[in-house]
C-alpha positions in Angstrom: 7.7 -8.2 -1.1 8.4 -6.8 -4.7 7.0 -8.8 -7.8 10.2 -10.8 -8.1 9.6 -12.6 -5.0 6.0 -13.2 -5.9 6.0 -16.0 -8.5 2.5 -14.8 -9.5 4.2 -11.9 -11.4 5.8 -14.8 -14.0 3.1 -14.0 -16.5 -0.2 -12.9 -14.7 0.0 -10.0 -17.1 -2.2 -10.0 -19.5 -1.6 -12.9 -21.5 -4.9 -11.4 -22.2 -6.2 -12.2 -25.6 -4.6 -12.0 -28.8 -3.5 -8.6 -30.0 -6.7 -6.7 -31.5 -6.8 -5.0 -34.6 -9.2 -2.5 -33.5 -8.9 1.5 -34.3 -7.6 3.8 -31.8 -10.8 5.3 -31.0 -11.9 4.5 -27.2 -14.6 1.8 -26.5 -17.8 3.0 -25.0 -18.9 1.9 -21.7 -21.8 -0.4 -21.6 -25.2 0.6 -20.1 -24.8 -1.9 -17.5 -23.1 -4.9 -16.3 -23.4 -8.3 -14.3 -20.2 -8.5 -11.8 -18.3 -10.9 -13.9 -16.9 -14.2 -12.7 -12.9 -14.7 -13.3 -14.2 -17.7 -15.8 -16.0 -15.1 -18.0 -12.7 -13.6 -19.1 -9.9 -15.4 -20.7 -7.2 -13.7 -18.6 -4.7 -16.3 -18.6 -3.3 -18.7 -21.1 0.1 -19.7 -19.7 0.4 -22.9 -17.7 2.9 -21.6 -15.0 0.5 -18.6 -14.3 -2.4 -21.0 -14.2 -0.8 -22.9 -11.6 0.3 -19.7 -9.6 -3.4 -18.7 -9.8 -4.2 -22.3 -8.2 -1.6 -21.7 -5.6 -3.2 -18.1 -4.8 -6.6 -20.0 -4.3 -4.9 -22.2 -1.7 -3.0 -19.6 0.2 -4.6 -16.2 -1.3 -2.6 -12.8 -0.8 -4.2 -10.5 1.9 -6.1 -7.7 0.2 -4.3 -4.6 1.9 -7.0 -2.2 0.6 -10.5 -4.1 1.2 -12.5 -0.9 0.6 -15.7 -2.6 -0.3 -15.9 -4.3 3.1 -15.6 -0.5 4.7 -18.8 1.0 3.6 -20.4 3.0 5.8 -24.1 3.8 5.4 -24.2 7.3 7.1 -21.2 8.4 4.9 -23.1 7.0 1.7 -26.1 8.8 3.0 -24.3 12.3 3.0 -22.7 11.5 -0.5 -26.1 10.6 -2.0 -27.6 13.8 -0.7 -24.7 15.6 -2.3 -25.3 14.1 -5.7 -29.1 15.2 -5.3 -28.2 18.8 -4.4 -26.1 19.2 -7.5 -28.7 17.6 -9.6 -26.7 14.7 -10.8 -29.1 11.9 -10.1 -30.0 11.1 -13.5 -26.5 11.3 -14.7 -25.6 8.7 -12.0 -28.4 6.6 -13.3 -27.1 6.9 -16.8 -23.7 5.9 -15.7 -22.2 9.1 -16.6 -20.5 9.5 -13.4 -18.7 7.3 -11.2 -17.4 8.3 -7.4 -15.3 6.9 -4.5 -15.0 8.6 -1.4 -12.7 7.2 1.5 -12.2 8.8 4.7 -8.8 7.5 6.0 -8.6 9.9 9.1 -8.8 6.9 11.4 -7.3 3.6 11.3 -10.7 2.0 10.0 -11.8 3.7 6.6 -15.0 4.7 6.0 -16.1 4.3 2.3 -19.1 5.7 0.0 -19.2 5.1 -3.7 -21.6 5.7 -6.8 -21.1 3.7 -9.9 -17.7 2.7 -8.1 -17.2 -0.3 -10.1 -18.2 1.3 -13.4 -15.1 1.3 -15.8 -14.7 4.3 -17.9 -12.3 5.7 -20.2 -9.8 7.9 -17.9 -7.5 9.5 -20.2 -4.3 10.5 -18.3 -5.4 9.3 -14.6 -4.1 5.6 -15.4 -0.5 7.1 -15.6 -0.5 6.1 -12.1 -0.5 2.4 -13.1 2.8 3.4 -15.0 4.2 5.2 -11.9 3.6 2.0 -9.9 5.2 -0.3 -12.3 8.4 1.7 -12.6 8.8 1.5 -8.9 8.1 -2.2 -9.1 10.8 -2.6 -11.5 13.4 -0.2 -9.8 12.6 -2.4 -6.5 13.8 -5.4 -8.5 16.8 -3.9 -9.6 15.8 -3.7 -13.4 15.9 0.0 -13.5 17.8 2.4 -11.7 16.0 5.4 -10.0 18.4 7.8 -11.7 17.7 11.8 -11.6 16.5 11.5 -15.3 14.0 8.8 -14.3 12.8 11.0 -11.4 12.5 14.0 -13.6 10.6 12.0 -16.3 8.2 10.6 -13.8 7.7 13.9 -12.4 6.9 15.5 -15.8 4.4 12.5 -16.3 2.5 13.0 -12.9 2.7 16.7 -12.3 2.4 18.2 -15.7 0.7 15.0 -17.3 3.4 14.8 -20.1 2.3 12.3 -22.7 5.8 12.3 -24.1 7.3 11.3 -20.7 4.4 8.7 -20.3 5.2 7.0 -23.6 8.9 7.3 -22.8 8.2 5.6 -19.5 6.0 2.9 -20.9 8.4 1.9 -23.4 11.2 1.7 -20.7 9.0 -0.3 -18.3 7.0 -2.3 -20.6 3.4 -2.4 -21.2 3.1 -6.1 -20.5 5.0 -5.6 -17.5 2.4 -3.0 -16.3 -0.2 -5.3 -17.0 1.3 -8.0 -14.7 1.9 -5.6 -12.0 -2.0 -4.4 -12.3 -3.2 -7.9 -12.3 -0.8 -9.3 -9.8 -2.8 -10.7 -6.6 -0.8 -8.4 -4.2 -2.5 -5.6 -5.8 -5.5 -6.6 -7.9 -5.8 -3.1 -9.5 -7.3 -4.5 -12.6 -9.6 -7.5 -11.4 -12.2 -9.1 -13.5 -14.2 -9.9 -10.7 -14.7 -6.3 -9.9 -15.5 -5.3 -13.4 -12.0 -4.4 -14.2 -10.0 -1.2 -13.0 -6.8 0.4 -13.9 -5.9 -0.1 -17.4 -2.8 1.3 -19.6 -2.7 -0.8 -22.7 -1.6 2.1 -25.4 1.1 4.7 -25.5 -0.2 8.3 -24.8 0.1 8.9 -28.6 -1.7 8.2 -31.9 0.0 5.1 -32.4 1.5 2.4 -29.9 -1.4 0.2 -29.1 -0.6 -3.0 -27.2 -3.9 -4.5 -25.9 -7.1 -3.0 -24.7 -8.6 -4.2 -21.5 -10.6 -7.2 -22.0 -13.9 -6.2 -20.5 -14.5 -2.8 -21.9 -12.0 -2.3 -24.7 -10.5 0.7 -23.4 -6.9 1.8 -23.9 -6.6 3.7 -20.8 -9.2 2.9 -18.2 -10.3 3.1 -14.7 -13.0 2.3 -12.1 -13.5 5.0 -9.1 -12.8 2.3 -6.6 -9.9 0.5 -7.9 -8.2 3.9 -8.2 -9.2 4.8 -4.6 -7.7 1.5 -3.7 -4.3 2.7 -5.4 -4.3 5.8 -2.9 -5.3 3.8 -0.1 -2.4 1.4 -0.6 -0.2 4.3 -1.2 -1.3 6.0 2.0 -0.8 2.8 4.2 2.5 2.3 2.5 1.7 -1.0 0.8 2.9 0.0 -2.7 6.2 -1.8 -3.4 8.0 -0.9 -0.2 7.2 1.7 2.4 10.2 3.9 1.1 8.9 3.7 -2.5 5.3 4.5 -1.3 6.9 7.5 0.0 8.7 8.5 -3.2 5.5 8.0 -5.3 3.5 10.0 -2.9 6.3 12.9 -3.1 5.8 12.6 -6.7 2.0 13.0 -6.7 2.2 16.3 -4.8 2.5 19.8 -6.3 0.2 19.1 -9.3 0.8 21.7 -12.1 -2.7 21.5 -13.3 -5.2 23.9 -11.9 -8.7 22.3 -12.5 -11.4 20.0 -11.4 -10.6 18.8 -7.7 -7.6 21.2 -7.4 -9.7 24.1 -8.4 -12.3 23.5 -6.0 -10.0 22.7 -3.3 -8.2 25.8 -3.9 -11.3 27.9 -3.1 -12.5 26.1 0.1 -9.5 24.4 1.5 -6.2 26.1 0.0 -4.2 24.8 3.0 -4.6 21.4 2.5 -1.9 19.0 1.2 -3.0 17.2 -2.0 -1.4 14.2 -4.0 -3.2 14.1 -7.2 -3.6 12.7 -10.9 -6.1 13.8 -13.4 -7.3 13.1 -17.2 -9.1 14.8 -19.8 -9.9 13.7 -23.5 -12.9 15.2 -25.3 -15.8 14.9 -22.9 -14.0 12.3 -20.7 -12.9 13.8 -17.3 -11.3 12.1 -14.3 -9.7 13.4 -11.1 -8.3 11.7 -8.1 -6.8 13.0 -5.1 -5.6 12.2 -1.6 -6.1 15.2 0.8 -4.5 15.9 4.1 -4.7 18.8 6.5 -6.1 19.7 9.9 -5.9 16.2 11.4 -8.1 14.7 8.5 -7.3 12.8 5.4 -9.5 11.3 2.8 -9.3 10.2 -0.7 -11.6 11.2 -3.7 -12.1 9.7 -7.1 -14.2 10.9 -9.9 -14.8 9.7 -13.5 -17.1 11.5 -15.7 -18.5 11.1 -19.3 -20.1 14.3 -19.9 -19.5 17.8 -21.7 -19.7 19.5 -18.1 -17.8 16.7 -16.3 -15.0 19.0 -15.2 -17.5 21.3 -13.4 -19.3 18.5 -11.9 -15.8 17.2 -10.3 -15.1 21.0 -9.0 -18.4 21.0 -7.4 -18.4 17.4 -6.0 -15.0 18.0 -4.3 -16.3 21.2 -2.5 -19.1 19.1 -1.1 -16.9 15.9 -0.3 -14.5 18.3 1.5 -17.5 19.8 3.5 -18.4 16.2 4.5 -14.9 15.7 6.2 -14.5 19.3 7.5 -17.8 20.3 9.1 -17.5 23.5 10.9 -16.6 27.0 10.5 -16.1 27.3 6.8 -19.2 25.5 5.9 -21.3 28.6 4.7 -18.2 29.3 2.4 -18.3 26.0 0.9 -22.0 26.1 0.5 -21.7 29.3 -1.4 -19.1 27.8 -3.7 -21.5 24.9 -4.7 -24.0 27.3 -6.0 
């Protein structure tokens, strides 16, 4: 099931447009967007890749993370009420906040989102795409999972080391990372869903390869596509079950105590968390898979605001309350004030 066995990978990558000669500043997200059709974006220029796309239309890959088809009206209502209680309705309307929330306690997920398909600059959060691409390459036998590689991936994820991330991107290859994200098995960057996870530049001042073709971000994400990554991880559908477990282990024990982790430490300190966040100027992002006391959920937040980090701290407290109704409810509400 790795990418070598899936012929689509042969170039699905982002033969995405000629390299751009833009400055290294991030692109600003649009005020609004129509959900684009694939024909609207020049994703593929290679004839073999075009043939593979046509084959995919005939016998498409099964979507192993069809979160959009599991929206739950009651669940959504609780999230909307939380947004209102925190005074964030206007920020949602201005698309300064994107959120995806998935209850994975039962076999069938329950999904709620707010601006879930709005793509934003996500800073270090898309390092999870580098993690996935590295394990795809390991599964192909093109890279060995040595103690040095494990250490580098650990620094990249838990400490969010830009040096480790850049070194791993060079080792894996930026074009290869794009192929993984675009591959029909994952579709973690999908023009039909307004984009998704994207890593097109080193985590350094230089090293631009390509920005995402829809929004011009060097490191971008949508909340729903990040939630799909975690859902695929939780269901062991990233690479192989064995490598899904290895990636999950690397996402544990975050060394950065802010945003979601800071909120969870206050209200659910015994929970087991698997997490990646990002910060650059007033762009704040966080993502987490939370497990404990017979429940499990995924939360993803993207914010473009000076107070975005505090929003995410407050949001995770409220989202955790939605999942864990009970004796500690008063404590959680106290921390939301």
